[in-house]
C-alpha positions as CSV (number, residue, x, y, z in Angstrom):
1,M,29.7,-5.9,10.6
2,T,26.2,-7.0,9.3
3,A,23.7,-4.6,8.2
4,G,20.0,-4.5,8.8
5,Y,17.3,-2.6,10.9
6,F,16.1,-2.0,14.1
7,L,12.4,-1.4,14.4
8,G,13.0,-0.2,17.8
9,A,15.0,0.1,21.1
10,A,13.7,0.0,24.7
11,E,14.7,-0.4,28.3
12,M,13.9,-3.6,29.7
13,M,13.5,-4.6,33.3
14,F,13.2,-8.3,33.9
15,G,10.9,-10.5,35.9
16,E,9.0,-13.7,35.9
17,G,6.9,-14.2,32.8
18,L,3.3,-14.6,32.8
19,F,3.5,-17.6,30.4
20,A,5.5,-20.7,30.5
21,N,6.4,-20.5,27.0
22,G,4.8,-18.8,24.1
23,R,5.9,-19.1,20.4
24,P,9.2,-17.4,19.4
25,E,8.7,-18.8,15.9
26,Y,6.0,-20.5,13.8
27,E,5.1,-21.4,10.2
28,K,3.1,-19.1,7.9
29,E,-0.4,-19.6,8.5
30,L,-1.9,-18.7,5.0
31,G,-5.1,-20.8,5.3
32,A,-6.1,-19.0,8.6
33,G,-8.2,-16.5,6.7
34,I,-9.5,-13.6,8.8
35,T,-9.1,-14.0,12.4
36,E,-9.4,-11.8,15.6
37,A,-6.2,-10.9,17.6
38,K,-5.2,-9.0,20.7
39,V,-1.9,-7.5,20.3
40,L,0.4,-5.5,22.5
41,I,2.3,-3.1,20.4
42,T,6.1,-3.1,21.3
43,V,7.3,-1.2,18.1
44,K,5.9,1.4,15.9
45,A,8.2,2.4,13.2
46,A,8.5,5.9,11.8
47,P,6.4,6.4,8.6
48,Q,7.9,5.7,5.2
49,P,6.9,6.5,1.7
50,S,4.6,4.2,0.2
51,A,3.5,3.4,-3.5
52,N,0.0,2.3,-2.4
53,H,-0.8,4.6,0.6
54,G,1.4,7.6,0.4
55,D,3.0,6.9,3.4
56,T,2.7,3.9,6.0
57,V,3.8,2.6,9.3
58,C,5.1,-0.9,10.0
59,V,4.2,-2.2,13.6
60,A,5.4,-5.1,15.5
61,G,4.1,-6.5,18.6
62,L,3.1,-9.6,20.7
63,R,-0.1,-11.5,19.7
64,L,-1.6,-12.4,23.2
65,A,-2.8,-16.0,22.5
66,E,-3.8,-18.7,24.7
67,G,-0.6,-20.5,24.4
68,G,1.4,-17.4,25.4
69,P,2.8,-14.4,23.4
70,E,4.0,-14.7,20.0
71,W,5.5,-12.2,17.5
72,I,3.4,-10.5,15.0
73,R,3.9,-7.7,12.3
74,L,1.2,-5.4,11.0
75,Y,1.4,-3.8,7.6
76,P,0.4,-1.5,6.1
77,I,-0.9,0.8,8.5
78,P,-1.5,4.4,7.1
79,F,-1.2,5.8,10.5
80,R,-1.8,9.6,9.8
81,Y,-5.1,8.9,8.3
82,L,-6.5,6.6,11.1
83,Q,-9.6,7.9,13.0
84,A,-8.3,9.9,16.3
85,D,-9.6,7.1,18.6
86,A,-7.6,4.1,16.7
87,K,-4.1,6.2,16.9
88,F,-2.5,3.6,19.3
89,K,0.8,4.3,21.2
90,K,3.6,1.8,22.0
91,Y,2.3,-0.7,24.8
92,D,-1.2,-0.3,23.9
93,I,-3.1,-3.4,23.7
94,V,-5.3,-3.2,20.4
95,K,-8.0,-5.7,19.3
96,L,-8.3,-6.3,15.5
97,K,-9.1,-8.4,12.7
98,L,-6.3,-9.6,10.4
99,T,-5.1,-12.0,7.8
100,P,-1.9,-13.5,6.9
101,A,-0.1,-11.3,4.4
102,A,0.0,-13.2,1.0
103,K,2.7,-11.4,-0.5
104,D,5.2,-11.5,2.5
105,R,6.6,-14.9,3.2
106,R,7.7,-14.1,6.8
107,P,5.5,-16.0,9.0
108,E,4.8,-13.1,11.5
109,S,3.4,-10.7,8.8
110,Y,-0.1,-10.0,8.9
111,T,-2.3,-7.6,7.0
112,P,-4.5,-5.7,9.4
113,I,-8.3,-4.8,8.7
114,L,-8.1,-1.2,9.9
115,D,-11.7,-0.5,10.4
116,S,-11.7,-3.2,13.0
117,L,-9.1,-1.8,15.2
118,T,-9.9,-0.7,18.8
119,I,-7.6,0.4,21.6
120,D,-8.4,-2.0,24.5
121,S,-5.8,-0.7,27.2
122,H,-2.2,0.7,27.9
123,L,0.5,-1.0,29.9
124,E,2.7,1.5,31.9
125,P,6.4,0.7,32.3
126,W,7.8,-1.7,33.3
127,K,6.5,-4.3,35.5
128,P,2.9,-4.6,33.8
129,R,4.8,-5.3,30.6
130,H,7.5,-7.8,31.2
131,P,5.2,-10.8,32.1
132,H,4.2,-10.6,28.4
133,V,7.6,-9.8,26.7
134,D,9.9,-12.1,29.2
135,P,9.0,-15.4,27.7
136,L,10.3,-14.3,24.3
137,I,13.5,-12.4,25.4
138,D,16.7,-13.8,23.8
139,A,14.9,-16.8,22.1
140,F,17.3,-15.9,19.4
141,N,20.2,-13.5,19.0
142,T,20.8,-11.4,16.2
143,C,23.5,-13.7,14.5
144,E,21.1,-16.5,14.5
145,L,18.4,-14.3,12.8
146,N,21.0,-13.2,10.1
147,S,22.2,-16.8,9.5
148,R,18.7,-18.1,9.0
149,A,17.9,-15.1,6.6
150,L,21.1,-16.1,4.8
151,N,20.1,-19.7,4.5
152,G,16.8,-18.6,2.8
153,S,14.6,-19.1,5.9
154,A,11.6,-17.2,6.0
155,G,11.6,-16.8,9.8
156,P,11.9,-15.9,12.6
157,S,12.0,-12.5,11.4
158,L,11.4,-10.7,14.8
159,A,12.9,-11.0,18.2
160,A,13.8,-9.4,21.5
161,V,17.5,-9.1,22.0
162,V,19.6,-8.1,24.9
163,P,23.1,-7.1,23.4
164,A,26.1,-8.3,24.9
165,D,27.5,-4.7,24.5
166,I,26.2,-1.5,22.6
167,D,29.4,0.4,21.0
168,K,27.5,3.5,19.9
169,L,24.5,5.2,18.2
170,E,25.7,6.8,15.1
171,L,23.9,9.8,13.8
172,R,24.2,11.3,10.6
173,L,22.0,14.0,8.5
174,F,19.6,12.3,6.4
175,D,19.7,12.9,2.6
176,G,16.0,13.3,2.2
177,W,13.4,11.5,0.1
178,T,14.6,10.1,-3.3
179,S,12.7,11.3,-6.2
180,E,10.9,7.9,-6.4
181,Q,9.8,8.2,-2.9
182,Q,8.7,12.0,-3.3
183,A,6.7,10.8,-6.6
184,K,4.8,8.1,-4.6
185,M,3.7,10.4,-1.9
186,E,2.6,13.1,-4.5
187,A,0.6,10.5,-6.4
188,H,-1.6,9.8,-3.4
189,L,-2.1,13.3,-2.3
190,N,-5.7,13.7,-3.5
191,Q,-6.7,10.2,-3.2
192,D,-9.3,9.1,-0.5
193,T,-8.3,6.7,2.4
194,L,-10.3,3.8,3.8
195,F,-11.9,6.3,6.1
196,G,-12.9,8.9,3.5
197,P,-11.2,12.0,2.0
198,K,-7.6,12.9,3.5
199,T,-7.8,15.6,6.3
200,D,-3.9,15.8,6.0
201,K,-2.8,16.4,2.5
202,S,0.8,17.4,3.2
203,I,3.8,15.5,2.0
204,L,5.3,13.4,4.8
205,S,8.5,15.5,6.2
206,P,11.6,13.5,5.9
207,P,13.5,13.0,9.2
208,R,16.6,15.1,9.9
209,F,18.8,12.4,11.0
210,E,19.3,8.6,10.3
211,G,20.7,6.5,13.3
212,H,22.6,3.3,13.3
213,Y,23.5,1.2,16.3
214,R,26.8,-0.7,16.5
215,Y,26.7,-3.5,19.0
216,R,27.4,-7.1,19.6
217,C,24.8,-9.8,20.3
218,T,25.4,-12.9,22.5
219,G,26.3,-15.0,19.5
220,R,29.6,-17.0,20.4
221,I,31.6,-15.6,17.6
222,C,29.5,-12.4,17.0
223,K,31.7,-9.8,15.0
224,G,29.4,-7.1,15.6
225,H,26.2,-5.7,13.8
226,R,25.4,-2.2,12.4
227,Q,21.5,-1.9,12.3
228,G,19.3,1.0,11.4
229,L,17.1,2.8,13.9
230,L,13.4,3.2,12.4
231,D,11.5,3.8,15.7
232,W,8.7,6.4,15.7
233,E,9.9,8.1,19.1
234,F,13.4,8.7,17.4
235,T,11.7,10.7,14.6
236,E,9.5,12.6,17.3
237,L,12.7,13.3,19.3
238,Q,14.2,15.0,16.3
239,R,11.1,17.2,16.1
240,R,11.3,18.3,19.8
241,H,14.9,19.5,18.9
242,A,14.0,21.2,15.6
243,G,15.3,24.6,16.9
244,D,18.7,23.2,18.0
245,T,21.8,23.2,16.0
246,D,22.8,19.8,14.3
247,E,25.4,19.2,17.2
248,A,23.1,20.1,20.1
249,A,20.4,17.9,18.7
250,K,22.7,15.0,18.2
251,A,23.9,15.4,21.8
252,A,20.4,15.6,23.3
253,I,19.4,12.5,21.2
254,Q,22.3,10.5,22.4
255,K,21.3,11.1,25.9
256,E,17.5,10.4,25.5
257,I,17.5,7.3,23.3
258,P,17.7,4.1,25.0
259,G,20.9,2.0,24.5
260,S,22.8,5.0,23.3
261,A,26.6,5.0,24.4
262,V,26.2,7.7,26.9
263,R,23.2,6.4,28.9
264,S,23.1,4.2,31.7
265,G,20.3,2.5,33.8
266,P,18.1,-0.3,33.1
267,R,19.5,-3.1,30.5
268,S,18.6,-1.9,27.0
269,G,16.9,-4.3,24.7
270,V,16.2,-4.1,21.0
271,F,13.5,-5.4,18.7
272,P,15.4,-6.2,15.3
273,G,13.1,-7.1,12.5
């Protein structure tokens, strides 16, 4: 089994793409400087402790470029401290200025200029979304991503993958933040944000559960993958079942998370990264 992370999971309906191609991979664009981008948010990870911001969110999506969609990663985003009118949802289209992330060799990684971020629109499921996503679905499978990473390649590091089969979603109680993670967040409690003094000075609560998918991708000799689920909705779903027993909460999550072993319906796709 390989180990890694899912930024998110989704149910995907398939149709004709809006674009003929798009760019499933591209080289690092370090000389690009500050540019403007229009991005369809496909993944919003749960917040994680950060040394520089207290807690931050990593976001992945599709840059809607003239030549078609291309993957992009936006980090860091201190989501709790964004202005209310900038708190985007999955499948919002946002406009912002950004620059290639100098300390991250992965080509899709960009640093957002947060005070430039505005929400343009929202795409409802699923028909308005698939013309943007379709050109990049299954351009790479997880075995190919892992192989390139093991061989020292910087990318591609994001993809839309439809597994050959999903064995199960494993859930276990989370051990809580480490002492190092706790110290990072405590050090930033009284520091101002880009937008002024913090309105929320609480320490980020740890999730109740951690989750991992076991699945096989479409690689010809795939032996299976075990990847962590870091999706925002996974954490929010846990909060909605905070009053349930551990077993009842696990059962509810298994029924509601896309791609779980007990759920049927549209084909489940994942966004590994």
